[in-house]
C-alpha positions as CSV (number, residue, x, y, z in Angstrom):
1,M,-2.5,-43.1,46.5
2,D,0.3,-40.8,47.7
3,L,0.8,-39.8,51.3
4,L,-1.2,-36.6,51.0
5,Q,-4.1,-38.4,49.4
6,I,-4.0,-41.0,52.2
7,A,-3.8,-38.2,54.9
8,C,-6.9,-36.5,53.3
9,A,-8.9,-39.8,53.0
10,P,-11.1,-38.8,56.0
11,F,-12.3,-35.8,54.1
12,L,-13.6,-38.1,51.3
13,T,-15.2,-40.3,53.9
14,G,-16.9,-37.2,55.3
15,A,-18.4,-36.3,51.9
16,L,-19.6,-39.8,51.4
17,T,-21.2,-39.7,54.8
18,V,-23.1,-36.5,53.9
19,A,-24.5,-38.1,50.7
20,A,-25.4,-41.3,52.4
21,T,-27.0,-39.7,55.5
22,A,-29.0,-37.2,53.4
23,G,-30.3,-39.9,51.1
24,V,-29.0,-38.1,47.9
25,A,-29.0,-41.2,45.8
26,D,-32.6,-42.0,46.8
27,L,-33.7,-38.5,45.7
28,L,-31.9,-39.0,42.3
29,H,-33.6,-42.4,41.6
30,D,-36.4,-40.8,39.6
31,G,-34.0,-38.6,37.6
32,P,-31.5,-35.8,37.7
33,L,-31.9,-32.8,40.1
34,S,-30.1,-29.5,40.5
35,T,-28.0,-28.6,43.5
36,E,-30.8,-26.2,44.7
37,D,-33.4,-28.9,44.4
38,L,-31.3,-31.4,46.4
39,A,-30.4,-28.8,49.0
40,S,-34.1,-28.0,49.5
41,E,-35.1,-31.7,49.8
42,T,-32.2,-32.5,52.2
43,N,-32.3,-29.2,54.2
44,L,-28.6,-28.8,53.5
45,Q,-26.6,-25.7,52.4
46,A,-26.5,-25.6,48.6
47,Q,-22.9,-24.3,48.4
48,V,-21.6,-27.0,50.7
49,L,-23.7,-29.8,49.1
50,Q,-22.4,-28.7,45.7
51,R,-18.8,-29.2,46.8
52,V,-19.6,-32.5,48.5
53,L,-21.0,-33.7,45.1
54,Q,-18.1,-32.2,43.2
55,L,-15.6,-34.2,45.3
56,L,-17.6,-37.4,45.0
57,T,-17.9,-37.1,41.2
58,A,-14.1,-36.6,41.1
59,V,-13.8,-40.2,42.4
60,N,-16.6,-41.5,40.1
61,I,-19.5,-41.4,42.7
62,F,-22.5,-39.6,41.1
63,E,-22.5,-37.9,37.8
64,R,-22.6,-34.1,37.1
65,L,-24.8,-33.4,34.1
66,D,-25.4,-30.2,32.2
67,D,-26.8,-27.1,33.9
68,D,-25.8,-28.0,37.4
69,Q,-27.8,-31.2,37.3
70,W,-26.7,-34.3,39.3
71,G,-27.5,-38.0,38.6
72,N,-26.7,-41.4,39.8
73,N,-24.1,-43.7,38.3
74,E,-23.3,-47.3,39.0
75,A,-21.4,-46.4,42.2
76,S,-23.9,-44.0,43.7
77,E,-26.7,-46.5,43.0
78,R,-25.3,-48.5,45.8
79,L,-26.1,-45.6,48.1
80,R,-29.9,-46.1,47.4
81,T,-31.8,-47.7,50.2
82,G,-33.6,-50.1,48.0
83,H,-30.7,-51.2,45.9
84,P,-30.1,-55.0,46.2
85,A,-26.4,-54.3,46.9
86,S,-26.9,-51.1,49.0
87,V,-24.2,-50.1,51.4
88,R,-25.9,-46.8,52.4
89,Y,-26.2,-47.6,56.1
90,F,-22.8,-49.0,56.4
91,C,-21.4,-45.8,54.9
92,M,-23.3,-43.9,57.5
93,L,-22.0,-46.1,60.3
94,A,-18.4,-45.9,59.0
95,G,-18.6,-42.2,58.7
96,H,-19.9,-41.6,62.2
97,E,-19.1,-43.9,65.1
98,Y,-16.3,-45.9,63.3
99,A,-14.6,-42.7,61.9
100,R,-14.8,-41.0,65.3
101,S,-13.1,-44.1,66.8
102,F,-10.2,-43.7,64.4
103,T,-9.7,-40.1,65.5
104,E,-8.6,-41.7,68.9
105,I,-6.4,-44.4,67.4
106,M,-3.4,-43.0,69.3
107,H,-5.2,-44.2,72.5
108,T,-5.2,-47.8,71.1
109,A,-1.6,-47.4,69.9
110,R,-0.4,-46.3,73.4
111,T,-2.6,-48.6,75.5
112,G,-3.9,-51.5,73.4
113,E,-7.4,-50.5,74.5
114,S,-10.3,-50.1,72.2
115,A,-10.7,-46.5,71.1
116,F,-14.5,-47.0,70.7
117,R,-14.8,-48.0,74.3
118,H,-12.5,-45.1,75.3
119,I,-14.8,-42.6,73.5
120,Y,-18.2,-44.0,74.2
121,G,-17.7,-45.6,77.6
122,G,-18.5,-49.1,76.7
123,S,-18.8,-51.7,73.9
124,I,-20.5,-51.0,70.6
125,Y,-23.4,-53.2,71.8
126,S,-24.0,-51.3,75.0
127,Y,-23.8,-48.0,73.0
128,M,-26.4,-49.2,70.4
129,D,-28.6,-50.5,73.2
130,A,-28.7,-47.0,74.8
131,N,-29.0,-45.1,71.5
132,R,-32.0,-46.4,69.5
133,A,-31.4,-44.2,66.4
134,A,-27.7,-45.3,66.3
135,G,-28.8,-48.9,66.9
136,D,-31.1,-48.8,64.0
137,I,-28.4,-47.6,61.7
138,Y,-26.0,-50.3,63.0
139,D,-28.7,-53.0,62.4
140,R,-29.2,-51.8,58.8
141,A,-25.5,-51.5,58.2
142,M,-25.1,-55.1,59.2
143,E,-28.0,-55.9,56.9
144,D,-26.0,-54.3,54.1
145,L,-23.1,-56.6,54.8
146,A,-25.2,-59.7,55.3
147,R,-27.5,-59.3,52.3
148,P,-25.4,-61.0,49.6
149,V,-24.3,-63.9,51.9
150,G,-27.5,-65.9,52.5
151,A,-28.3,-66.8,48.9
152,L,-24.6,-67.6,48.2
153,L,-24.4,-69.8,51.3
154,S,-27.5,-71.7,50.3
155,K,-25.9,-72.6,47.0
156,Q,-22.7,-73.9,48.6
157,Y,-24.0,-75.7,51.7
158,D,-26.5,-78.5,51.4
159,F,-29.5,-77.6,53.6
160,S,-31.6,-80.6,52.6
161,G,-33.0,-82.4,55.6
162,V,-32.6,-79.3,57.7
163,S,-35.8,-78.2,59.5
164,T,-34.5,-75.6,61.9
165,L,-31.8,-72.9,61.6
166,V,-30.6,-70.6,64.4
167,D,-28.6,-67.6,63.5
168,V,-26.7,-66.5,66.6
169,G,-26.2,-62.8,66.7
170,G,-28.3,-62.6,63.5
171,G,-29.4,-58.9,63.8
172,N,-32.6,-58.3,61.9
173,G,-32.5,-61.7,60.2
174,T,-31.1,-60.7,56.9
175,L,-28.8,-63.8,56.6
176,L,-31.7,-66.1,57.5
177,K,-34.1,-64.4,55.0
178,G,-31.6,-65.0,52.2
179,I,-31.4,-68.7,53.1
180,L,-35.1,-69.2,53.7
181,R,-36.0,-67.7,50.3
182,S,-33.8,-70.4,48.7
183,V,-34.7,-73.3,51.0
184,P,-38.4,-74.0,51.5
185,D,-39.9,-75.7,54.6
186,V,-37.2,-74.5,56.9
187,Q,-37.9,-72.6,60.1
188,G,-35.4,-69.8,61.0
189,V,-34.8,-68.4,64.5
190,C,-32.8,-65.2,64.8
191,F,-31.2,-65.0,68.2
192,D,-29.9,-61.6,69.4
193,R,-30.1,-59.0,72.2
194,K,-33.5,-57.7,73.2
195,D,-33.0,-54.3,71.7
196,V,-32.0,-55.8,68.4
197,C,-35.0,-58.2,68.4
198,D,-37.4,-55.4,69.3
199,R,-36.2,-53.3,66.3
200,A,-36.2,-56.4,64.0
201,R,-39.8,-57.3,64.9
202,S,-40.9,-53.7,64.2
203,R,-39.5,-54.0,60.7
204,M,-41.0,-57.4,59.8
205,A,-43.7,-55.5,57.8
206,E,-40.9,-54.9,55.3
207,V,-40.8,-58.6,54.5
208,V,-43.2,-58.9,51.7
209,E,-43.5,-62.6,51.5
210,S,-46.1,-63.9,54.0
211,D,-44.6,-67.4,53.9
212,L,-41.2,-66.0,54.8
213,A,-42.6,-63.9,57.7
214,E,-44.3,-67.1,59.0
215,R,-41.0,-69.1,59.0
216,L,-38.8,-66.5,60.6
217,S,-39.0,-65.7,64.3
218,F,-36.8,-63.8,66.8
219,A,-35.6,-65.0,70.2
220,E,-33.8,-62.7,72.6
221,G,-31.0,-63.5,75.0
222,D,-27.3,-63.4,75.8
223,F,-25.2,-65.7,73.7
224,F,-22.7,-66.0,76.5
225,A,-25.4,-67.5,78.7
226,G,-27.0,-69.8,76.2
227,V,-28.8,-70.1,72.8
228,P,-31.9,-71.9,71.6
229,A,-31.3,-75.6,71.9
230,G,-31.7,-78.5,69.5
231,A,-31.5,-76.8,66.1
232,D,-30.2,-78.7,63.0
233,V,-27.8,-75.9,62.0
234,Y,-26.4,-72.9,63.8
235,L,-25.0,-69.9,62.0
236,L,-22.5,-67.5,63.5
237,K,-21.6,-64.8,61.0
238,N,-19.1,-62.0,61.8
239,V,-19.7,-62.4,65.5
240,L,-16.3,-63.7,66.6
241,H,-14.9,-60.9,64.5
242,N,-15.8,-58.5,67.3
243,W,-14.5,-60.6,70.2
244,A,-11.1,-61.6,71.6
245,D,-10.1,-65.3,71.9
246,D,-11.4,-65.9,75.5
247,S,-14.8,-64.4,74.7
248,S,-15.0,-66.2,71.4
249,V,-14.4,-69.6,73.1
250,K,-17.2,-68.7,75.6
251,I,-19.6,-68.0,72.7
252,L,-18.7,-71.1,70.8
253,S,-19.0,-73.2,74.0
254,S,-22.4,-71.8,74.7
255,I,-23.5,-72.8,71.2
256,R,-21.9,-76.3,71.6
257,S,-23.9,-76.9,74.8
258,S,-27.1,-76.4,72.8
259,M,-26.2,-78.6,69.9
260,R,-27.3,-82.2,69.3
261,P,-24.7,-84.8,68.1
262,E,-26.0,-84.4,64.6
263,S,-26.2,-80.6,64.7
264,R,-23.8,-78.5,62.6
265,L,-22.3,-75.0,63.3
266,L,-21.3,-72.8,60.4
267,V,-18.9,-70.0,61.5
268,L,-18.6,-67.4,58.7
269,E,-15.7,-65.0,59.0
270,P,-13.4,-63.1,56.7
271,L,-10.2,-65.0,57.5
272,M,-6.7,-63.6,57.1
273,Q,-4.0,-65.3,55.0
274,E,-0.6,-65.5,56.6
275,G,1.5,-62.6,55.3
276,S,-1.4,-61.1,53.4
277,A,-0.9,-57.7,51.8
278,D,-4.6,-57.3,51.0
279,V,-5.5,-53.7,51.9
280,A,-9.1,-54.5,52.9
281,R,-8.0,-57.3,55.2
282,R,-5.3,-55.1,56.8
283,I,-7.8,-52.3,57.4
284,D,-10.2,-54.8,59.0
285,D,-7.4,-56.2,61.2
286,L,-6.6,-52.7,62.5
287,F,-10.3,-51.9,62.8
288,Q,-10.8,-54.8,65.2
289,M,-8.2,-53.4,67.5
290,V,-9.6,-49.9,67.4
291,V,-13.4,-50.7,67.6
292,C,-13.9,-54.1,69.0
293,E,-13.1,-55.8,72.4
294,Q,-9.5,-55.3,73.6
295,G,-7.3,-58.0,72.2
296,T,-9.4,-58.7,69.1
297,T,-7.4,-59.3,65.9
298,A,-8.0,-60.9,62.5
299,R,-7.6,-64.7,62.5
300,T,-6.2,-67.2,60.1
301,H,-7.8,-70.5,59.2
302,Q,-5.6,-72.4,61.7
303,Q,-6.4,-69.9,64.5
304,M,-10.1,-70.4,63.9
305,E,-9.7,-74.1,64.0
306,T,-7.9,-73.7,67.4
307,L,-10.8,-71.7,68.8
308,L,-13.3,-74.3,67.7
309,K,-11.2,-77.1,69.3
310,S,-10.9,-75.1,72.5
311,A,-14.7,-75.0,72.6
312,G,-15.1,-78.7,72.1
313,L,-16.0,-78.5,68.4
314,Q,-14.5,-80.4,65.5
315,S,-13.9,-78.7,62.2
316,I,-15.3,-80.8,59.3
317,R,-14.7,-78.6,56.2
318,A,-14.5,-75.0,55.0
319,L,-16.5,-73.3,52.2
320,N,-15.1,-70.2,50.6
321,L,-17.7,-67.7,49.5
322,P,-17.4,-65.0,46.8
323,T,-18.0,-62.3,49.5
324,G,-14.6,-63.1,51.1
325,H,-16.1,-65.1,53.9
326,T,-15.0,-68.6,54.9
327,A,-17.8,-70.8,56.3
328,M,-16.2,-73.3,58.7
329,V,-18.5,-76.2,59.2
330,S,-18.1,-78.0,62.6
331,C,-19.8,-80.5,64.8
332,V,-19.6,-81.5,68.5
333,G,-16.2,-82.9,69.1
């Protein structure tokens, strides 16, 4: 991409946000539709929607067929709500609250403070707590990101002999669902804030398997104050990603105080390689400074081990997942 393309990238994000929010890919699931048909179904202006789709097809999202007909392709299929690798809700989140935060990146550059907090008057969690519709989109966006991880983790980590899993900050339980589907006879507890648990419980009807619904429960609380005690395995996925070092040590210490000597903690994070030029990792590193708690940055493997040690935990080994996450397995030190 040249400089002008990079400068205009937010325009492309805006077009993607329109398609994701309006559910265009869902509407095209049963077959092609015209611009007028899509505009009628989505209550959008046909001339604007046509240009949104023309821009997206220029970057190979959606297909334009004969006679002003539009259809899905491999990329746009992932904007469908029911697709197993759907990122629809993450695209909505990225195009709304996250994109707005980056419009105030100069505030972060000048002060070091989170632009999200500057705009919304508090953390992303307090904002979602106060705005139920936005909170629901955030929960579903995190589900998009967690969906592939559970099954992959269950293949790389030996859960035999485990009877209880606690996912700390586990949202609507997507990570646990993926593991429980692969590991029978295990009980999963998803621990998160009250507003998150309330929304998750209301969506449990979407869990088709009755056995899975019986093995998954939700517990509400504050992970700085304490988490459910005595589990065999604790999971912490992409939670420390949103917190600076001091807060991260407090979270880890809270979990440690609830662990038994034989308990294990799996911290799943997208770790940074020293000197990495990976664009996705560099975007994420900057994102953490703009959106998350002040002072939050990407961490290396060594920095994560230092956090664990500071919380009284001992790193045992690390598992690298195809999703780009590293699962650091630790025990009470």
